C-alpha positions, 0 to 999 in steps of 0.5 A: 469446576476442577473436573471441567478444566481437567477435561478441557485440558485433556481434550485440547491435548488429544486434539492437538496430538491428532492434528499434529499427527495428521500433518503431512511429512516431506523432505526439505527439498519437497518443501522448497519445491513448493515455494511459489514463483515470482509473478511476472506482474511484479515487473509492472512496479518497475515503472515506479522505481527510482527517485521522484519529485512531485508538485501539485495542489490540494483542495480541502473543503474545510479550509474556507480562506483558501481555494487550494494549497501547493504541495511538493515532495520527493520519493525514492522507490527500490526493489527489496525482498529478492524483487518481491516488493518495492519499498518507497520512502518519501517526504511531502510538504503542503503549504501551511503544514509540517512536512510528512515523511512516509514509508510504503510497500507495493507487491502483487497478490497473485491469488487476488490478481491485484497489487497491494500496498501498505504505508505509514506516515509521520503524522500518525497515518497508516493505510492499506490499499489495492491497485490495478493496472490498465495497459490500454491507457497506461493508468494505475487505478487505486483505492485505499483505506487509512486510519489516522488521529482524525479517523478512518478515511477511504481514498480513490485515485489514479496515476497515469504515465505520459512518458517513462519518467513523467506521471500525472496523478489524482486522488480524493479522500473521503470520511463516509460520503463527505470528501475531505481532500482532493489532490492532483499533480505531476511527478518526474523521475530524476536521474 
């Protein structure tokens, strides 16, 4: 047993030395020159920067005594990280529930050609998503996966700008094939 551990340790040290010795050497300037350029697609996220107010409705099939619930919220989105990502903080209220605070980030994945998002909320939800922008219709199409105390959910939806400071949005949430929630509404940028 002891010989086997010693042989594995010696083999690991030799392999580590070999790998480290194969690493290319470069100057600090050469390394800095390899820094990627900021993708121009990131500028599309300017459409979201600012303070927003939202109104809408939510429909949840599991609530049997209400057809829909009113929703409202606010959000503020700012560039951060030398304009490589947008950070948003928001508060959303839904009739009959406590307010939910959220934090989200948006950036562009140049290799995949997609916008990427992450978010977390004060009700224990975390999520990751991706989006694409359709310039012909000025619409963002989004899909995401979230994890919460209620389990794993998938979401899909869209946001469409009807002016520089006005958007319409719709999204649906699913657990497996069962739709658990559908929301729609409008957002207005406030000065």
